[in-house]
C-alpha positions as a LaTeX table, in Angstrom:
\begin{tabular}{lrrr}
\hline
Residue & $x$ (\AA) & $y$ (\AA) & $z$ (\AA) \\
\hline
Met1 & 62.41 & 111.26 & $-117.58$ \\
Lys2 & 64.90 & 110.96 & $-114.91$ \\
Lys3 & 63.40 & 109.47 & $-111.59$ \\
Leu4 & 65.34 & 110.78 & $-108.63$ \\
Ile5 & 66.29 & 108.24 & $-106.18$ \\
Ile6 & 67.26 & 110.09 & $-103.03$ \\
Pro7 & 68.52 & 108.69 & $-99.64$ \\
Leu8 & 66.53 & 110.68 & $-97.29$ \\
Leu9 & 68.33 & 110.77 & $-93.80$ \\
Leu10 & 65.44 & 111.89 & $-91.88$ \\
Ser11 & 64.58 & 110.34 & $-88.47$ \\
Leu12 & 61.25 & 111.21 & $-86.86$ \\
Leu13 & 60.84 & 110.29 & $-83.20$ \\
Leu14 & 57.53 & 111.19 & $-81.97$ \\
Leu15 & 56.12 & 111.59 & $-78.34$ \\
Ser16 & 54.54 & 114.58 & $-76.54$ \\
Ser17 & 57.32 & 117.11 & $-76.05$ \\
Cys18 & 59.85 & 119.25 & $-77.99$ \\
Thr19 & 63.01 & 118.10 & $-76.15$ \\
Pro20 & 64.32 & 114.51 & $-75.39$ \\
Thr21 & 63.30 & 113.41 & $-71.61$ \\
Glu22 & 65.98 & 111.90 & $-69.57$ \\
Ser23 & 66.34 & 108.28 & $-69.51$ \\
Pro24 & 65.46 & 106.55 & $-66.04$ \\
Glu25 & 68.50 & 105.94 & $-63.76$ \\
Ile26 & 69.76 & 102.31 & $-63.80$ \\
Thr27 & 70.31 & 100.74 & $-60.33$ \\
Glu28 & 73.51 & 98.82 & $-59.41$ \\
Ala29 & 71.73 & 95.56 & $-59.55$ \\
Glu30 & 70.33 & 96.27 & $-63.00$ \\
Ser31 & 73.68 & 97.32 & $-64.10$ \\
Thr32 & 75.28 & 94.17 & $-63.17$ \\
Thr33 & 72.41 & 92.16 & $-64.73$ \\
Leu34 & 72.97 & 94.07 & $-68.04$ \\
Ala35 & 76.59 & 93.63 & $-67.97$ \\
Glu36 & 76.35 & 89.86 & $-67.58$ \\
Thr37 & 73.89 & 89.27 & $-70.43$ \\
Thr38 & 74.82 & 88.42 & $-73.89$ \\
Ile39 & 71.60 & 89.63 & $-75.36$ \\
Glu40 & 71.71 & 92.89 & $-77.03$ \\
Glu41 & 68.89 & 95.30 & $-75.98$ \\
Thr42 & 67.77 & 98.47 & $-77.91$ \\
Leu43 & 66.45 & 101.19 & $-75.57$ \\
Pro44 & 63.14 & 102.88 & $-76.38$ \\
Ala45 & 63.58 & 105.90 & $-78.69$ \\
Glu46 & 64.03 & 109.26 & $-77.09$ \\
Pro47 & 60.87 & 111.67 & $-77.72$ \\
Gly48 & 60.90 & 114.49 & $-80.23$ \\
Ile49 & 61.46 & 114.93 & $-83.80$ \\
Thr50 & 65.09 & 115.02 & $-85.28$ \\
Ile51 & 66.27 & 115.86 & $-88.77$ \\
Ala52 & 69.82 & 114.50 & $-89.46$ \\
Gly53 & 70.23 & 114.18 & $-85.65$ \\
Asn54 & 69.26 & 117.68 & $-84.75$ \\
Asp55 & 66.02 & 118.44 & $-82.67$ \\
Ile56 & 63.06 & 119.89 & $-84.50$ \\
Ser57 & 62.86 & 122.71 & $-81.99$ \\
Asn58 & 66.02 & 124.13 & $-83.55$ \\
Tyr59 & 64.28 & 124.56 & $-87.17$ \\
Thr60 & 62.47 & 127.20 & $-88.96$ \\
Ile61 & 60.02 & 126.47 & $-91.82$ \\
Ile62 & 61.20 & 128.48 & $-94.86$ \\
His63 & 58.69 & 128.89 & $-97.80$ \\
Asp64 & 58.85 & 130.45 & $-101.24$ \\
Gly65 & 56.39 & 133.03 & $-100.73$ \\
Thr66 & 53.54 & 131.59 & $-102.80$ \\
Lys67 & 50.28 & 131.09 & $-101.15$ \\
Ala68 & 50.34 & 127.27 & $-101.85$ \\
Ala69 & 53.56 & 126.96 & $-100.02$ \\
Ser70 & 52.59 & 129.30 & $-97.38$ \\
Asp71 & 49.30 & 127.33 & $-96.57$ \\
Leu72 & 51.28 & 124.08 & $-96.48$ \\
Ala73 & 53.83 & 125.49 & $-94.27$ \\
Gly74 & 51.12 & 126.20 & $-91.85$ \\
Asp75 & 49.72 & 122.65 & $-92.03$ \\
Leu76 & 53.18 & 121.24 & $-91.22$ \\
Arg77 & 53.65 & 123.53 & $-88.38$ \\
Leu78 & 50.32 & 122.43 & $-86.82$ \\
Leu79 & 51.24 & 118.72 & $-87.61$ \\
Ile80 & 54.58 & 119.15 & $-85.65$ \\
Tyr81 & 52.78 & 121.03 & $-82.88$ \\
Asn82 & 49.94 & 118.42 & $-82.50$ \\
Ser83 & 52.60 & 115.50 & $-82.49$ \\
Val84 & 55.21 & 116.71 & $-80.35$ \\
Gly85 & 54.09 & 120.13 & $-78.90$ \\
Cys86 & 56.74 & 122.23 & $-80.70$ \\
Arg87 & 55.89 & 125.60 & $-81.91$ \\
Ile88 & 58.14 & 126.37 & $-84.75$ \\
Asn89 & 58.39 & 129.58 & $-86.75$ \\
Ser90 & 57.44 & 129.77 & $-90.52$ \\
Lys91 & 59.11 & 132.57 & $-92.86$ \\
Lys92 & 59.37 & 133.79 & $-96.30$ \\
His93 & 62.65 & 132.93 & $-97.99$ \\
Thr94 & 63.52 & 136.62 & $-97.87$ \\
Ala95 & 64.28 & 135.98 & $-94.22$ \\
Ser96 & 68.10 & 135.74 & $-93.20$ \\
Glu97 & 69.38 & 132.05 & $-93.69$ \\
Ser98 & 70.00 & 129.96 & $-90.72$ \\
Glu99 & 71.72 & 126.42 & $-90.27$ \\
Tyr100 & 68.44 & 124.52 & $-89.47$ \\
Glu101 & 65.60 & 125.01 & $-91.99$ \\
Ile102 & 62.80 & 123.12 & $-93.65$ \\
Leu103 & 62.67 & 124.49 & $-97.12$ \\
Ile104 & 59.22 & 124.31 & $-98.83$ \\
Gly105 & 58.87 & 125.00 & $-102.60$ \\
Lys106 & 61.04 & 127.00 & $-104.80$ \\
Thr107 & 63.02 & 128.96 & $-102.22$ \\
Asn108 & 66.02 & 131.12 & $-102.94$ \\
Arg109 & 68.30 & 128.69 & $-100.95$ \\
Ser110 & 71.09 & 126.88 & $-102.73$ \\
Glu111 & 69.76 & 123.54 & $-101.58$ \\
Ser112 & 66.28 & 124.13 & $-103.03$ \\
Ala113 & 68.03 & 124.88 & $-106.43$ \\
Glu114 & 70.29 & 121.73 & $-106.06$ \\
Val115 & 67.22 & 119.50 & $-105.81$ \\
Arg116 & 65.29 & 121.24 & $-108.37$ \\
Ala117 & 68.03 & 120.89 & $-111.00$ \\
Asp118 & 67.02 & 117.47 & $-111.88$ \\
Tyr119 & 63.48 & 118.03 & $-112.74$ \\
Pro120 & 62.50 & 118.10 & $-116.41$ \\
Arg121 & 58.90 & 119.50 & $-115.55$ \\
Pro122 & 59.14 & 120.71 & $-112.10$ \\
Asn123 & 55.41 & 120.96 & $-111.46$ \\
Val124 & 54.78 & 117.39 & $-111.82$ \\
Tyr125 & 57.72 & 116.08 & $-109.63$ \\
Tyr126 & 58.33 & 116.13 & $-105.67$ \\
Asp127 & 60.96 & 115.21 & $-103.37$ \\
Ala128 & 62.01 & 115.41 & $-99.82$ \\
Lys129 & 65.85 & 115.34 & $-99.24$ \\
Val130 & 68.29 & 116.35 & $-96.45$ \\
Ile131 & 71.21 & 118.54 & $-97.45$ \\
Gly132 & 73.49 & 119.04 & $-94.69$ \\
Ser133 & 71.36 & 119.99 & $-91.60$ \\
Lys134 & 68.43 & 121.10 & $-93.90$ \\
Leu135 & 65.22 & 119.39 & $-95.05$ \\
Val136 & 64.48 & 120.23 & $-98.76$ \\
Val137 & 60.70 & 119.74 & $-99.37$ \\
Met138 & 60.94 & 120.32 & $-102.95$ \\
Ala139 & 57.96 & 120.76 & $-105.12$ \\
Glu140 & 56.24 & 123.55 & $-107.34$ \\
Gly141 & 52.57 & 124.33 & $-107.36$ \\
Arg142 & 49.87 & 123.23 & $-105.07$ \\
Lys143 & 49.12 & 119.97 & $-106.46$ \\
Ser144 & 52.55 & 118.35 & $-106.06$ \\
Leu145 & 53.26 & 120.30 & $-102.80$ \\
Glu146 & 49.96 & 118.74 & $-101.32$ \\
Lys147 & 51.13 & 115.25 & $-102.39$ \\
Leu148 & 54.49 & 115.77 & $-100.87$ \\
Val149 & 53.37 & 117.26 & $-97.73$ \\
Ser150 & 50.54 & 114.52 & $-97.38$ \\
Glu151 & 53.36 & 111.76 & $-97.42$ \\
Leu152 & 55.48 & 113.53 & $-94.99$ \\
Ser153 & 52.58 & 114.00 & $-92.73$ \\
Ala154 & 51.93 & 110.35 & $-93.03$ \\
Leu155 & 55.39 & 109.50 & $-92.08$ \\
Ile156 & 55.26 & 111.73 & $-88.95$ \\
Glu157 & 51.88 & 110.32 & $-87.87$ \\
Ser158 & 53.07 & 106.78 & $-88.39$ \\
Gly159 & 56.01 & 107.31 & $-86.01$ \\
Ala160 & 53.69 & 107.52 & $-82.95$ \\
Ser161 & 56.18 & 106.74 & $-80.08$ \\
Thr162 & 58.81 & 104.90 & $-82.19$ \\
Ala163 & 61.80 & 105.83 & $-84.39$ \\
Val164 & 61.40 & 106.22 & $-88.03$ \\
Glu165 & 64.49 & 105.92 & $-90.07$ \\
Leu166 & 64.53 & 106.39 & $-93.90$ \\
Ala167 & 68.01 & 105.58 & $-95.08$ \\
Asp168 & 67.12 & 104.36 & $-98.45$ \\
Thr169 & 63.66 & 105.17 & $-98.72$ \\
Pro170 & 63.10 & 108.60 & $-100.26$ \\
Ile171 & 59.92 & 110.57 & $-100.20$ \\
Ser172 & 59.83 & 111.38 & $-104.07$ \\
Gly173 & 57.24 & 110.85 & $-106.81$ \\
Asn174 & 55.37 & 112.67 & $-109.41$ \\
Ile175 & 51.68 & 113.53 & $-110.23$ \\
Ile176 & 52.25 & 112.50 & $-113.99$ \\
Ala177 & 49.47 & 109.79 & $-113.68$ \\
Glu178 & 46.98 & 112.53 & $-112.48$ \\
Val179 & 47.83 & 114.99 & $-115.10$ \\
Asp180 & 47.71 & 112.24 & $-117.77$ \\
Arg181 & 44.22 & 111.14 & $-117.26$ \\
Gly182 & 43.29 & 111.89 & $-120.86$ \\
Ala183 & 40.62 & 110.54 & $-122.96$ \\
Asn184 & 41.26 & 106.89 & $-124.11$ \\
Ser185 & 44.43 & 106.71 & $-122.01$ \\
Leu186 & 46.23 & 109.11 & $-124.34$ \\
Ser187 & 48.68 & 111.26 & $-122.64$ \\
Met188 & 47.53 & 114.85 & $-122.17$ \\
Ala189 & 50.92 & 115.92 & $-120.96$ \\
Glu190 & 53.50 & 114.25 & $-123.16$ \\
Arg191 & 54.30 & 116.03 & $-126.43$ \\
Ala192 & 53.47 & 114.39 & $-129.93$ \\
Asp193 & 56.53 & 112.88 & $-131.49$ \\
Gly194 & 58.09 & 115.65 & $-133.74$ \\
Thr195 & 56.83 & 118.62 & $-131.86$ \\
Asp196 & 58.66 & 121.90 & $-132.43$ \\
Leu197 & 56.08 & 124.20 & $-130.72$ \\
Arg198 & 53.48 & 123.47 & $-128.15$ \\
Val199 & 50.91 & 126.31 & $-128.37$ \\
Phe200 & 48.59 & 126.79 & $-125.38$ \\
His201 & 45.36 & 129.20 & $-125.45$ \\
Trp202 & 43.06 & 129.91 & $-122.48$ \\
Asn203 & 40.67 & 132.52 & $-121.66$ \\
Phe204 & 41.29 & 133.06 & $-117.97$ \\
Ala205 & 38.09 & 135.09 & $-117.27$ \\
Ala206 & 38.09 & 138.35 & $-115.41$ \\
Pro207 & 39.42 & 138.49 & $-111.87$ \\
Tyr208 & 37.02 & 137.31 & $-109.35$ \\
Leu209 & 36.12 & 139.45 & $-106.30$ \\
Asp210 & 36.27 & 142.57 & $-108.30$ \\
Pro211 & 33.54 & 144.99 & $-107.06$ \\
Asn212 & 33.20 & 146.65 & $-110.46$ \\
Val213 & 32.69 & 143.51 & $-112.21$ \\
Thr214 & 29.69 & 140.93 & $-112.38$ \\
Thr215 & 31.18 & 137.64 & $-112.38$ \\
Pro216 & 29.94 & 133.90 & $-112.85$ \\
Pro217 & 29.49 & 131.91 & $-109.58$ \\
Val218 & 32.79 & 131.77 & $-107.64$ \\
Val219 & 34.42 & 128.51 & $-106.77$ \\
Tyr220 & 37.77 & 130.02 & $-105.67$ \\
Thr221 & 37.68 & 132.41 & $-102.59$ \\
Asp222 & 40.61 & 134.62 & $-103.65$ \\
Asn223 & 42.38 & 135.59 & $-106.82$ \\
Val224 & 45.86 & 134.52 & $-105.56$ \\
Thr225 & 44.94 & 130.90 & $-104.96$ \\
Arg226 & 43.10 & 130.75 & $-108.31$ \\
Gly227 & 45.92 & 132.45 & $-110.21$ \\
Glu228 & 48.67 & 129.96 & $-108.68$ \\
Asp229 & 46.50 & 126.84 & $-109.37$ \\
Met230 & 46.01 & 128.07 & $-113.11$ \\
Ala231 & 49.71 & 128.85 & $-113.45$ \\
Asp232 & 50.57 & 125.48 & $-111.91$ \\
Met233 & 48.25 & 123.68 & $-114.36$ \\
Ile234 & 49.88 & 125.37 & $-117.19$ \\
Leu235 & 53.39 & 124.46 & $-116.12$ \\
Gln236 & 52.34 & 120.83 & $-115.82$ \\
Phe237 & 52.02 & 120.89 & $-119.68$ \\
Leu238 & 54.89 & 123.28 & $-120.20$ \\
Pro239 & 53.83 & 125.04 & $-123.36$ \\
Asp240 & 56.27 & 127.04 & $-125.53$ \\
Ile241 & 53.60 & 129.81 & $-126.15$ \\
Ile242 & 50.62 & 130.86 & $-124.09$ \\
Thr243 & 48.09 & 133.05 & $-125.54$ \\
Thr244 & 45.45 & 134.57 & $-123.02$ \\
Asn245 & 41.95 & 136.42 & $-123.14$ \\
Glu246 & 40.53 & 138.32 & $-120.14$ \\
Phe247 & 43.98 & 138.44 & $-118.48$ \\
Tyr248 & 44.73 & 142.11 & $-117.44$ \\
Ala249 & 47.83 & 143.43 & $-115.61$ \\
Ser250 & 45.41 & 145.59 & $-113.78$ \\
His251 & 41.64 & 145.09 & $-113.90$ \\
Asn252 & 39.93 & 148.10 & $-112.26$ \\
Gly253 & 42.71 & 148.36 & $-109.87$ \\
Asn254 & 42.85 & 144.59 & $-109.34$ \\
Thr255 & 46.37 & 143.25 & $-109.79$ \\
Ala256 & 46.55 & 140.18 & $-107.56$ \\
Phe257 & 45.40 & 137.67 & $-110.17$ \\
Phe258 & 47.97 & 138.90 & $-112.80$ \\
Asp259 & 50.64 & 138.87 & $-110.25$ \\
Ala260 & 49.80 & 135.53 & $-108.92$ \\
Val261 & 49.96 & 133.95 & $-112.51$ \\
Met262 & 53.11 & 135.72 & $-113.69$ \\
Gly263 & 54.70 & 135.19 & $-110.34$ \\
Gln264 & 54.67 & 131.51 & $-111.00$ \\
Leu265 & 55.25 & 131.61 & $-114.89$ \\
Gly266 & 58.14 & 134.14 & $-114.60$ \\
Glu267 & 60.97 & 132.01 & $-114.53$ \\
Tyr268 & 59.86 & 130.11 & $-117.56$ \\
Tyr269 & 57.89 & 132.60 & $-119.48$ \\
Val270 & 58.07 & 136.22 & $-120.36$ \\
Cys271 & 54.98 & 138.32 & $-120.95$ \\
Leu272 & 55.50 & 140.76 & $-123.93$ \\
Asp273 & 55.51 & 144.01 & $-122.27$ \\
Ser274 & 57.73 & 145.47 & $-125.03$ \\
Pro275 & 58.09 & 146.11 & $-127.82$ \\
Tyr276 & 54.38 & 147.13 & $-128.06$ \\
Asp277 & 53.34 & 149.50 & $-130.79$ \\
Lys278 & 52.78 & 152.24 & $-128.19$ \\
Asp279 & 54.08 & 155.25 & $-130.24$ \\
Lys280 & 51.46 & 155.40 & $-133.09$ \\
Pro281 & 48.79 & 157.97 & $-133.08$ \\
Glu282 & 45.70 & 157.40 & $-131.15$ \\
Ala283 & 43.56 & 156.99 & $-134.15$ \\
Gly284 & 41.89 & 154.17 & $-136.01$ \\
Ala285 & 43.22 & 150.61 & $-135.59$ \\
Asp286 & 46.21 & 152.05 & $-133.56$ \\
Ala287 & 46.85 & 151.45 & $-129.96$ \\
Ile288 & 45.09 & 153.58 & $-127.20$ \\
Lys289 & 47.81 & 154.52 & $-124.84$ \\
Gly290 & 47.54 & 153.72 & $-121.09$ \\
Lys291 & 44.87 & 150.91 & $-121.72$ \\
Thr292 & 45.39 & 147.60 & $-120.16$ \\
Ile293 & 45.44 & 144.61 & $-122.56$ \\
Asn294 & 42.89 & 141.95 & $-122.89$ \\
Ser295 & 44.85 & 139.55 & $-124.98$ \\
Asn296 & 48.44 & 138.61 & $-124.04$ \\
Ile297 & 51.15 & 136.54 & $-125.76$ \\
Ile298 & 53.53 & 134.75 & $-123.20$ \\
Tyr299 & 56.53 & 132.73 & $-124.42$ \\
Arg300 & 59.23 & 130.46 & $-123.13$ \\
Lys301 & 62.37 & 132.19 & $-123.92$ \\
Asp302 & 64.75 & 129.45 & $-122.89$ \\
Ile303 & 64.08 & 127.19 & $-125.89$ \\
Gly304 & 65.31 & 129.91 & $-128.49$ \\
Leu305 & 62.06 & 131.72 & $-129.22$ \\
Glu306 & 62.92 & 135.38 & $-130.01$ \\
Val307 & 60.49 & 138.30 & $-130.53$ \\
Val308 & 61.09 & 140.31 & $-133.68$ \\
Ala309 & 58.12 & 142.53 & $-133.47$ \\
Ser310 & 54.89 & 142.95 & $-131.36$ \\
Ser311 & 51.98 & 145.10 & $-131.52$ \\
Trp312 & 48.69 & 145.77 & $-130.12$ \\
Arg313 & 45.77 & 146.50 & $-132.24$ \\
Tyr314 & 42.29 & 147.91 & $-131.35$ \\
Ser315 & 39.28 & 147.38 & $-133.51$ \\
Thr316 & 38.31 & 150.06 & $-135.77$ \\
Gln317 & 34.58 & 149.52 & $-134.82$ \\
Lys318 & 33.22 & 152.34 & $-132.60$ \\
Thr319 & 30.73 & 152.25 & $-129.88$ \\
Asn320 & 29.50 & 155.01 & $-127.49$ \\
Thr321 & 32.36 & 156.75 & $-125.79$ \\
Ser322 & 32.66 & 155.90 & $-122.06$ \\
Ser323 & 35.13 & 155.93 & $-119.28$ \\
Ala324 & 36.06 & 152.30 & $-120.42$ \\
Asn325 & 36.25 & 153.40 & $-124.11$ \\
Pro326 & 37.64 & 157.04 & $-123.79$ \\
Met327 & 37.85 & 157.22 & $-127.75$ \\
Gly328 & 34.77 & 155.18 & $-128.50$ \\
Tyr329 & 36.90 & 152.09 & $-129.90$ \\
Ile330 & 35.95 & 148.74 & $-128.56$ \\
Tyr331 & 39.24 & 147.85 & $-126.85$ \\
Tyr332 & 37.66 & 144.54 & $-125.83$ \\
His333 & 37.91 & 143.32 & $-129.46$ \\
Gly334 & 41.79 & 143.87 & $-129.80$ \\
Ser335 & 44.32 & 141.69 & $-131.25$ \\
His336 & 47.89 & 141.13 & $-130.24$ \\
Thr337 & 50.31 & 140.10 & $-132.93$ \\
Ala338 & 53.98 & 139.23 & $-132.73$ \\
Val339 & 56.53 & 137.99 & $-135.06$ \\
Phe340 & 58.90 & 135.29 & $-133.66$ \\
Ser341 & 62.24 & 133.83 & $-134.75$ \\
Tyr342 & 62.73 & 130.33 & $-134.06$ \\
Lys343 & 65.31 & 127.65 & $-135.27$ \\
Gly344 & 66.19 & 129.86 & $-138.07$ \\
Asn345 & 62.64 & 130.58 & $-139.11$ \\
Lys346 & 60.41 & 133.38 & $-138.68$ \\
Phe347 & 56.61 & 133.07 & $-138.23$ \\
Ile348 & 53.47 & 135.14 & $-137.05$ \\
Leu349 & 51.42 & 134.57 & $-134.01$ \\
Ser350 & 48.18 & 136.45 & $-133.33$ \\
Thr351 & 45.69 & 136.19 & $-130.53$ \\
Ala352 & 42.22 & 137.88 & $-130.03$ \\
His353 & 38.99 & 138.09 & $-128.16$ \\
Tyr354 & 35.92 & 138.67 & $-130.33$ \\
Ala355 & 33.33 & 138.29 & $-127.59$ \\
Asp356 & 30.24 & 138.99 & $-129.88$ \\
Ser357 & 29.15 & 136.03 & $-131.94$ \\
Arg358 & 26.78 & 138.53 & $-134.09$ \\
Ser359 & 30.03 & 140.32 & $-135.15$ \\
Ser360 & 32.50 & 137.63 & $-135.27$ \\
Asn361 & 33.26 & 138.12 & $-139.06$ \\
Val362 & 34.02 & 141.71 & $-138.18$ \\
Trp363 & 36.48 & 140.88 & $-135.66$ \\
Ala364 & 38.05 & 138.22 & $-137.72$ \\
Arg365 & 38.52 & 140.56 & $-140.46$ \\
Glu366 & 40.37 & 142.85 & $-137.94$ \\
Gln367 & 42.46 & 140.25 & $-136.74$ \\
Leu368 & 43.44 & 139.13 & $-140.28$ \\
Ala369 & 44.16 & 142.73 & $-141.16$ \\
Ala370 & 46.68 & 142.90 & $-138.26$ \\
Ile371 & 48.17 & 139.76 & $-139.57$ \\
Ser372 & 48.46 & 141.27 & $-142.94$ \\
Glu373 & 50.40 & 144.44 & $-141.55$ \\
Ala374 & 52.79 & 142.08 & $-140.00$ \\
Lys375 & 53.19 & 140.19 & $-143.12$ \\
Ala376 & 53.81 & 143.37 & $-145.04$ \\
Ala377 & 56.54 & 144.45 & $-142.68$ \\
His378 & 58.32 & 141.23 & $-142.27$ \\
Gly379 & 57.55 & 138.60 & $-144.96$ \\
Thr380 & 54.42 & 137.94 & $-146.98$ \\
Ser381 & 54.97 & 134.25 & $-147.04$ \\
Leu382 & 55.38 & 133.80 & $-143.27$ \\
Pro383 & 53.44 & 130.91 & $-141.80$ \\
Val384 & 50.83 & 131.90 & $-139.12$ \\
Ile385 & 49.35 & 130.58 & $-135.97$ \\
Leu386 & 46.07 & 132.30 & $-134.91$ \\
Thr387 & 44.37 & 131.72 & $-131.62$ \\
Gly388 & 41.56 & 133.21 & $-129.45$ \\
Asp389 & 38.16 & 133.26 & $-127.98$ \\
Leu390 & 36.58 & 133.75 & $-131.26$ \\
Tyr391 & 32.90 & 133.65 & $-130.07$ \\
Thr392 & 32.19 & 131.72 & $-133.25$ \\
Ser393 & 31.50 & 127.89 & $-133.62$ \\
Tyr394 & 32.68 & 125.79 & $-136.26$ \\
Asp395 & 29.14 & 124.55 & $-136.92$ \\
Gln396 & 27.98 & 127.98 & $-137.94$ \\
Ser397 & 27.67 & 127.29 & $-141.64$ \\
Ser398 & 26.86 & 131.02 & $-142.64$ \\
Gln399 & 29.58 & 132.88 & $-144.58$ \\
Gly400 & 29.07 & 135.73 & $-142.29$ \\
Ser401 & 30.63 & 133.81 & $-139.27$ \\
Gly402 & 34.10 & 134.41 & $-138.15$ \\
Tyr403 & 34.96 & 130.83 & $-138.41$ \\
Lys404 & 33.90 & 130.54 & $-142.09$ \\
Tyr405 & 35.89 & 133.94 & $-142.68$ \\
Ile406 & 39.09 & 132.46 & $-141.11$ \\
Glu407 & 38.71 & 129.17 & $-143.04$ \\
Ser408 & 38.14 & 130.79 & $-146.41$ \\
Ala409 & 41.39 & 132.71 & $-145.87$ \\
Gly410 & 43.35 & 129.21 & $-145.75$ \\
Tyr411 & 43.62 & 128.67 & $-142.04$ \\
Lys412 & 43.29 & 125.20 & $-140.65$ \\
Asp413 & 41.50 & 124.58 & $-137.36$ \\
Ala414 & 43.80 & 122.28 & $-135.23$ \\
Gln415 & 40.97 & 120.86 & $-133.48$ \\
Arg416 & 39.42 & 119.39 & $-136.56$ \\
Thr417 & 42.62 & 118.75 & $-138.65$ \\
Ala418 & 45.32 & 117.66 & $-136.28$ \\
Ala419 & 46.77 & 114.18 & $-136.90$ \\
Val420 & 45.51 & 113.18 & $-133.38$ \\
Asn421 & 42.57 & 114.69 & $-131.59$ \\
Ala422 & 43.31 & 113.66 & $-127.98$ \\
Asn423 & 39.50 & 114.07 & $-127.06$ \\
Arg424 & 38.42 & 112.00 & $-130.36$ \\
Asn425 & 35.64 & 114.78 & $-130.49$ \\
Thr426 & 36.08 & 117.67 & $-132.82$ \\
Ser427 & 33.01 & 119.28 & $-131.40$ \\
Gln428 & 33.99 & 119.17 & $-127.72$ \\
Gly429 & 32.92 & 122.25 & $-126.04$ \\
Thr430 & 35.28 & 124.88 & $-124.59$ \\
Phe431 & 32.73 & 127.10 & $-123.03$ \\
His432 & 31.14 & 125.98 & $-119.61$ \\
Lys433 & 29.57 & 126.96 & $-116.38$ \\
Ile434 & 32.17 & 127.53 & $-113.69$ \\
Gly435 & 32.40 & 124.60 & $-111.18$ \\
Glu436 & 30.85 & 122.08 & $-113.67$ \\
Arg437 & 32.10 & 119.67 & $-116.40$ \\
Gln438 & 30.35 & 120.70 & $-119.57$ \\
Thr439 & 32.27 & 119.64 & $-122.64$ \\
Asn440 & 29.06 & 119.33 & $-124.59$ \\
Arg441 & 28.60 & 123.27 & $-125.00$ \\
Ile442 & 29.81 & 125.60 & $-127.64$ \\
Ser443 & 33.55 & 125.33 & $-128.91$ \\
Glu444 & 34.67 & 129.03 & $-129.25$ \\
Asp445 & 38.49 & 128.66 & $-128.41$ \\
Phe446 & 40.63 & 128.07 & $-131.28$ \\
Ile447 & 44.16 & 127.34 & $-132.59$ \\
Trp448 & 44.51 & 127.96 & $-136.28$ \\
Tyr449 & 47.41 & 127.68 & $-138.50$ \\
Thr450 & 48.49 & 128.01 & $-142.22$ \\
Asn451 & 50.83 & 126.04 & $-144.39$ \\
Gly452 & 54.30 & 125.96 & $-142.99$ \\
Phe453 & 52.91 & 124.28 & $-139.94$ \\
Lys454 & 51.43 & 120.90 & $-139.21$ \\
Ala455 & 49.19 & 120.27 & $-136.29$ \\
Leu456 & 50.02 & 116.91 & $-134.65$ \\
Cys457 & 47.87 & 116.74 & $-131.62$ \\
Phe458 & 45.10 & 118.86 & $-130.27$ \\
Lys459 & 43.70 & 118.65 & $-126.84$ \\
Val460 & 40.82 & 120.31 & $-124.76$ \\
Leu461 & 41.96 & 120.28 & $-121.19$ \\
Ala462 & 38.98 & 119.50 & $-118.78$ \\
Asn463 & 39.96 & 118.69 & $-115.39$ \\
Gln464 & 39.25 & 119.94 & $-111.91$ \\
Val465 & 41.18 & 123.32 & $-112.10$ \\
Thr466 & 39.87 & 124.10 & $-115.55$ \\
Asp467 & 36.34 & 123.18 & $-114.22$ \\
Asp468 & 36.66 & 125.76 & $-111.31$ \\
Ala469 & 38.99 & 128.44 & $-112.52$ \\
Ser470 & 37.46 & 129.89 & $-115.64$ \\
Asp471 & 34.30 & 129.54 & $-117.90$ \\
His472 & 36.52 & 128.45 & $-120.74$ \\
Tyr473 & 38.68 & 125.24 & $-120.95$ \\
Pro474 & 42.08 & 125.71 & $-122.31$ \\
Val475 & 43.08 & 124.24 & $-125.67$ \\
Met476 & 46.48 & 123.05 & $-126.79$ \\
Ala477 & 48.38 & 122.04 & $-129.95$ \\
Asp478 & 51.50 & 120.31 & $-130.44$ \\
Ile479 & 52.85 & 121.85 & $-133.82$ \\
Ser480 & 55.72 & 120.96 & $-136.24$ \\
Leu481 & 57.52 & 122.98 & $-138.75$ \\
Ser482 & 56.53 & 121.35 & $-141.85$ \\
\hline
\end{tabular}
């Protein structure tokens, strides 16, 4: 990975006002004395903060519109005010461009794009750089932004009443060490050698603060912060395909969570809004029009992945008709199946949410039936990746369990068969109480694969964000085309 060495031409001159005060007048006697001396003297620094020689009072903070960048823009404004008494404005990057700007995050300014271009994984790198008259505070996601603003704050505060000059000492770095705190020192973020596809699955859990939904104890106070943090964490691992459960475009009218996640992922990933199988009749296993989707497939299009076909299938099982299930079908138990083309090969990827351990074999049959339909249309020999919150643990020995049904159909559980298990624990749990680290509980989130693929490494990602954001830990597999 390329480490950026950036000369940062930032001088921070700190006292108690926004504009420099005038220097004391020098008397004729003092002038004569200074003229006769051969000792060079440096006058005390003028008060204020300057960026590339420009007074801070000329500047506006511009942020990229995310809550993380907006929050940290506010912190920086407060720091500047407390340091030198300047009140500078903060605006979204939709505002008109001006000459003197402090750019925070992934703004639409060309200077931000210039710095960002060198990042192989933007959400783990951070940098501060002066370009022309602008200070680019470049980082993406709350974690790296907080680290960068913390270093910038320490710089400002260290100046006190003296000048601070950073000619060759950039504020730059990364949070890779924090991301890579895996079990047994194995990197959680780096891909296994030979990886063709990194597949990431996470049951996000329904949006918090939804008056129509009873949710587990809440750690986050709003869905936007939670969504941005979850997207930030995903981007630190940069998967090629993301599959999700309990992730709705609109959940009882709540769109904030979905918008926050996709607002961050949008540049790298595309949610498969089309082509869904929307035109089939509303009967049997076919799609119920107008219903929001429980399980989504999101993919990274810039690596050459192409969608050949995509369809959403509702369960054929019926329950009582209600406003949530207008036709009596259990839409909660749907599967989303897509056919992809990649590196000249086609494969099938399917994700589902079973959500009932007593009927896990029923939902497994439904999901495999959807896969069979895709094979019939696009090739019976196509290899398959199957993911989901299957609400069925591998230790259920009964042949009636969903796990045994999928296994008997020739699928391999990546957690148990990958060449490397990063957690060194094939029974590490994925379901837990929000806000607590509970990796000893049931493992019900899976990535399966068939012949044609090989699982190189499997990881259950337990960290502070995943502890707090959902009652499921995400799982991730590095897979090769065998």
